[in-house]
C-alpha positions in Angstrom: 7.5 -34.1 8.3 7.9 -30.8 6.2 7.2 -31.3 2.5 10.4 -31.3 0.3 10.7 -28.2 -1.8 10.2 -28.6 -5.6 13.6 -27.0 -6.1 16.3 -28.6 -4.0 18.5 -25.5 -4.7 16.1 -22.9 -3.3 17.2 -21.3 -0.4 14.3 -19.9 2.0 14.9 -16.2 1.7 12.4 -15.5 4.6 14.8 -17.1 7.1 18.0 -15.2 5.8 19.4 -12.1 7.4 19.2 -9.0 5.5 22.7 -8.1 3.9 24.5 -5.5 5.7 23.9 -2.0 4.0 20.4 -3.5 2.6 16.7 -3.2 3.6 14.0 -5.8 3.7 12.5 -4.4 0.6 14.1 -1.8 -1.9 12.2 -0.2 -4.5 14.8 1.7 -6.7 13.6 4.0 -9.4 10.7 1.4 -10.7 9.2 1.9 -13.9 6.3 0.0 -15.3 4.9 0.9 -18.4 2.0 -0.6 -20.5 2.3 -0.6 -24.4 -1.3 -0.2 -25.7 -2.9 0.9 -29.0 -3.5 4.2 -27.6 0.2 4.7 -26.7 2.5 4.2 -23.7 0.6 4.2 -20.3 3.3 5.1 -17.7 1.5 3.5 -14.8 4.5 3.5 -12.4 7.1 6.2 -13.3 10.0 6.4 -11.0 9.0 4.9 -7.7 11.5 4.6 -4.9 11.4 3.7 -1.3 12.7 1.2 1.4 11.0 -0.9 4.0 12.6 -2.7 7.0 11.3 -5.2 9.5 8.5 -3.8 11.8 7.7 -0.8 9.6 4.7 0.1 8.2 4.4 2.2 4.6 1.2 3.8 3.9 0.8 4.3 0.0 -2.0 6.9 -0.7 -3.5 8.3 -3.8 -6.6 8.4 -6.0 -7.8 5.6 -8.2 -5.2 5.4 -11.1 -2.3 6.8 -9.3 -0.3 3.8 -9.7 -0.6 2.4 -6.3 -1.7 -1.1 -7.0 0.3 -1.6 -10.1 3.4 -1.0 -8.1 2.6 -3.8 -5.7 1.6 -6.1 -8.5 4.9 -5.6 -10.0 6.6 -6.4 -6.8 4.6 -9.7 -6.6 5.4 -10.4 -10.3 1.9 -10.5 -11.3 2.0 -8.2 -14.0 1.2 -9.7 -17.7 4.4 -8.8 -19.8 3.4 -7.8 -22.5 1.3 -5.4 -22.5 3.5 -4.5 -19.3 7.1 -4.0 -19.5 9.7 -2.9 -16.9 11.3 0.2 -18.4 13.8 0.9 -15.4 14.7 0.3 -11.7 14.8 -2.7 -9.5 12.9 -4.3 -6.6 15.1 -6.2 -4.0 13.9 -8.4 -1.4 16.6 -9.1 1.3 19.2 -7.8 -1.3 18.1 -10.1 -4.1 16.4 -8.9 -7.2 12.7 -9.9 -7.7 12.6 -8.6 -11.2 15.4 -11.1 -12.2 14.0 -14.3 -10.8 12.2 -16.8 -12.7 8.5 -17.6 -12.4 9.5 -20.9 -10.3 11.4 -18.9 -8.0 8.5 -16.1 -7.5 6.3 -18.9 -6.6 8.3 -19.7 -3.6 8.3 -15.8 -2.5 4.4 -15.3 -3.1 2.3 -16.1 -0.3 5.3 -17.2 1.9 7.7 -14.4 2.0 5.6 -11.7 0.4 1.8 -12.0 0.6 -0.9 -9.7 -0.8 -4.6 -8.8 0.3 -6.1 -8.1 -3.0 -8.5 -5.3 -3.6 -11.2 -7.2 -5.2 -12.4 -10.5 -3.2 -15.3 -11.2 -5.8 -12.6 -12.3 -8.3 -9.7 -13.3 -6.1 -11.4 -16.6 -4.9 -11.9 -19.6 -7.1 -15.8 -20.2 -7.1 -15.4 -24.2 -7.6 -13.2 -24.8 -4.5 -14.2 -24.5 -0.8 -12.9 -22.0 1.4 -11.1 -24.4 3.4 -9.3 -25.8 0.4 -8.2 -22.5 -0.8 -6.9 -21.4 2.6 -5.1 -24.7 2.9 -3.1 -24.6 -0.3 -0.5 -22.2 0.7 0.1 -23.8 4.0 0.6 -27.1 2.3 2.8 -25.9 -0.3 5.1 -23.6 1.8 4.9 -24.9 5.2 4.6 -28.7 4.6 1.3 -29.0 6.6 -0.7 -32.2 6.3 -4.2 -31.8 5.0 -5.5 -32.1 8.9 -2.9 -29.4 10.1 -3.9 -27.1 7.4 -7.5 -27.4 7.7 -7.1 -26.9 11.6 -5.1 -23.8 11.1 -7.7 -22.6 8.5 -10.3 -22.7 10.9 -8.0 -20.8 13.4 -7.6 -18.0 10.9 -11.2 -17.7 10.1 -11.8 -17.3 13.6 -9.1 -14.7 14.1 -10.7 -12.5 11.3 -14.2 -12.6 12.7 -16.0 -15.2 10.8 -18.5 -17.0 13.2 -19.1 -20.8 13.3 -15.8 -21.2 11.2 -15.8 -25.0 11.7 -18.8 -25.1 9.3 -18.1 -22.2 7.1 -14.6 -23.4 6.1 -16.6 -26.1 4.1 -18.6 -23.5 2.3 -17.9 -22.1 -1.2 -17.2 -18.3 -1.9 -20.8 -17.5 -3.4 -22.1 -18.7 0.1 -20.2 -15.5 1.9 -21.0 -12.0 1.7 -18.7 -9.4 0.1 -17.4 -8.3 3.7 -16.8 -12.1 4.6 -15.1 -13.0 1.3 -12.5 -9.8 2.2 -11.9 -11.4 5.5 -11.3 -14.6 3.9 -8.5 -13.1 1.6 -7.1 -11.4 4.8 -6.7 -14.8 6.5 -5.2 -16.3 3.3 -2.6 -13.7 3.3 -1.7 -14.1 7.0 -1.7 -17.9 6.7 2.1 -18.3 6.3 3.1 -15.4 8.3 4.9 -13.5 5.7 7.8 -11.2 5.9 6.1 -8.4 3.8 2.2 -7.9 3.9 1.0 -5.8 0.9 -2.7 -4.8 2.0 -4.5 -3.4 -1.1 -7.6 -1.4 0.3 -8.0 -4.3 2.6 -11.0 -2.7 4.5 -13.0 -1.6 1.5 -15.8 -4.0 1.8 -16.0 -3.9 5.5 -18.0 -1.8 8.1 -16.0 0.6 10.4 -16.3 -1.9 13.4 -14.6 -4.7 11.3 -12.2 -2.2 9.8 -10.8 -1.4 13.0 -10.7 -5.1 14.1 -9.0 -6.2 10.9 -6.2 -3.3 11.1 -5.8 -4.2 14.9 -5.0 -8.0 13.8 -2.4 -6.9 11.2 -0.8 -4.7 13.8 -0.9 -7.7 16.2 0.6 -9.9 13.7 3.3 -7.3 13.1 4.2 -7.0 16.7 4.4 -10.8 17.0 6.4 -11.7 13.9 8.3 -8.1 13.2 6.8 -8.4 9.7 6.6 -5.2 7.4 3.2 -3.9 6.0 2.6 -1.9 2.9 -1.0 -0.2 3.3 -2.3 0.9 -0.1 -5.5 3.1 0.4 -7.1 6.3 -1.2 -7.9 7.5 2.4 -5.2 9.3 4.4 -7.3 8.8 7.5 -7.0 4.7 7.3 -3.1 5.0 7.7 -3.2 8.0 10.1 -2.6 5.9 13.3 -0.9 2.9 11.6 1.7 4.1 9.2 5.4 4.9 10.1 6.1 6.5 6.7 3.5 7.7 3.9 4.0 7.9 0.1 1.5 10.3 -1.6 1.3 9.1 -5.3 -0.5 10.9 -8.2 -0.1 10.0 -11.9 2.3 7.2 -11.3 4.7 8.8 -9.4 5.5 10.0 -5.8 4.7 13.7 -5.2 5.5 13.6 -1.5 7.3 11.1 0.9 8.0 11.4 4.5 7.2 10.1 8.1 3.6 10.0 9.2 4.1 12.9 11.3 5.6 15.0 8.5 2.7 14.1 6.0 0.0 15.0 8.6 1.6 17.9 10.3 4.0 19.5 7.8 2.7 18.6 4.3 4.3 20.5 1.4 2.5 19.5 -1.7 -0.8 21.1 -2.7 -2.0 17.5 -3.5 -1.2 16.2 0.1 -3.1 19.3 1.3 -6.0 18.5 -0.9 -6.1 14.8 0.4 -6.1 16.1 4.2 -8.8 18.6 3.5 -11.0 15.8 2.0 -10.8 13.7 5.3 -14.1 13.5 7.0 -13.9 14.7 10.6 -15.9 15.5 13.5 -16.3 19.3 13.8 -18.0 21.8 16.1 -18.4 24.2 13.2 -21.1 22.9 10.7 -20.5 25.6 8.3 -16.8 24.4 7.7 -17.2 22.6 4.4 -15.6 19.4 3.1 -13.2 20.6 0.3 -12.9 18.1 -2.6 -10.1 18.2 -5.1 -11.5 19.7 -8.3 -11.3 18.0 -11.7 -10.1 14.5 -12.6 -6.5 12.9 -12.6 -4.7 13.4 -16.1 -4.3 10.8 -18.7 -1.2 8.5 -18.1 -0.7 8.4 -21.9 -0.9 12.0 -22.5 0.3 13.4 -19.2 0.7 17.1 -18.8 4.0 18.7 -19.8 4.9 20.2 -16.6 3.7 19.2 -13.1 1.0 16.4 -13.5 -0.9 18.0 -10.7 -0.8 21.6 -12.3 -4.3 21.4 -14.2 -6.1 20.8 -10.8 -3.7 22.8 -8.7 -5.2 26.1 -7.4 -1.8 27.4 -6.7 -0.4 26.6 -10.1 1.8 29.4 -12.0 3.1 29.2 -15.6 6.3 27.6 -14.5 4.1 24.7 -13.2 2.5 24.2 -16.7 5.8 24.1 -18.6 8.4 22.4 -16.4 8.5 19.3 -14.0 9.5 20.2 -10.6 12.5 18.5 -9.1 12.2 16.7 -5.7 12.8 19.0 -2.9 14.4 17.4 0.4 14.3 18.7 3.8 17.2 17.7 6.5 15.1 14.7 7.5 14.7 13.0 4.1 11.1 14.3 3.7 10.7 15.3 0.1 8.2 16.6 -2.3 7.9 17.4 -6.0 6.5 21.1 -6.1 8.2 24.3 -7.5 7.5 26.3 -4.5 8.4 23.9 -1.9 11.5 25.9 -0.8 9.3 28.8 0.0 8.2 28.5 3.6 5.9 31.4 3.4 4.2 29.8 0.5 3.9 26.6 2.5 2.8 28.3 5.6 0.2 30.3 4.0 -1.5 27.6 2.2 -1.1 24.3 4.0 -4.3 23.0 5.8 -4.4 23.3 9.7 -3.6 20.0 11.5 -3.9 18.9 15.2 -0.2 20.0 15.8 -0.5 23.3 14.3 -3.9 24.0 15.9 -2.4 23.0 19.3 0.8 24.9 18.6 -1.4 28.3 17.9 -3.5 27.6 20.9 -0.5 27.4 23.0 0.8 30.6 21.8 -2.2 32.4 22.7 -2.3 30.9 26.0 -5.4 28.9 25.3 -6.1 25.3 25.6 -5.7 22.6 22.8 
């Protein structure tokens, strides 16, 4: 028998239809600032996107670009103060998450929206067994008995590749390696089959083989349940084959947004070009260098006056240092924030070669791709 909810008036949003004209998740011009002694840190400054069932959004950018803070804001896990919502909204199934009480958000977290946190070392409680921590969400949200939750916990540990799960479920976090703790965090996020899974660098501590297994596991869950996934990473290569659309963030704001094909094959922003050139790849010509993005991300307290990427951009002109660029949209909704995005010659001349452009050029020359 299912456990009675703490709040009898609470309606389980996960089982409700998405209102007509709405999306599963809508992030609308979200702004999260931190007020510190050094000044105002504009950690998230105007982030917007929508997400529907079955979709995967890749959020890409360097450390400090605002990727994780955006997701923590969605989950209601930012301490306020020092954090403060300066504008925008986040709506799940048409209802504003930012206007919900902490008690209401406790019904959402782990059940409707779950998150795989970036650091498994600090995300697990050292004084409780793995089995107890895995069971907690299922007993709270799904009404499982202690025995049912423990049985499901063993199944989840087996799913994420932890051997001898029947015994390991009784162990404590310090008895697991870093990679195995990461897998426990993934199992915990999958436990209640959430509507939206936010994966913050989910494969950072894992070797390449396990990375592929974990990403495949998340895709299988998505195919089975139709849930949406937000994949946060600094590596464009991680989301190359899994994302439906990609948002490239820099200095707290999106600088480019589009479908995965548009971002990889028709990128328009110099920062996106730099990320693509930084992807390690197997190449026959060993003389071709791996090109890093020079310089460091800007201070979010004292941001550049113009385009935030202008101090590091090799194509920057005077206007880039003086004026913030307005979004430039294509007919498909692909957009970027660059002063020269409406110059097709500039884009064609400077964007990096991709598998599609190489194939297109080879076909034009009558060669083989």
